[in-house]
N, C-alpha and C positions, 0 to 999 in steps of 0.2 A: 811267790812270783809265778805267773803263768808262762808256759812255754812260748805262747804267741807273743809275749812281751819281749822275750829274748830273740826269737826268730820270727819276725813278721812273715806272714804267709802271702805268697804271690800265687796267682793262678797256675804258673808254670814251675812251682816249687818242687824239686825232685823228691824231697822228704815227704811232702804231702802226697805226691803220686805213689811213692813207695808204701805209705800207710794205707792208701785206698786200694791197692792191688788185691784182687781176689786170689786167695791162696788155695781155694778149693780145687782148681784144675791141676795143681802141682803134685807131682809124685813125691814119695818119701825121699828119694835121692835128690830131687830138685829142691825140696825143702831143706835138706841137709846142706846142700851147696849154698843155698841162700843164707842159711845161718852162718856158715863159714865165712862168706863174703862180708856179712854184716859184722861179725866178730872182728875180722881184720880191719874193717873201717872204724870200729870202736877203738881198737888198739892204736890205729894211726891218729885218730882224733885226740885220744888221751895223751899220746906222745907230743903232739903239737901243742896241746894245752900246757903240759909240763914244761916244754921248751919256752913257751911264752911267759910263764910264771918265773922261770929262772932268769930269762932275759930281763924282765921287769925288775926283779930283785937286784940284778947286777947294775942296772941303770940307776935304781934308787940308791944303792950303795955308793956308786960313783958320784952322784950328785947329793949325797947325804941327806935324803929326805927324812 
């Protein structure tokens, strides 16, 4: 499954803009900061995904699917 199938791209898509950003002008400290922010966002996204899976499992158990 292609990533574009999951996340359709719009011209104002922030993920697309992030991927296209030129990293050459960034310093090592700026790159480290960027990595820290992206890792925090990955952790936040994983936590939300886990919460959604748990919520769905609870609902399925409640309605005995």
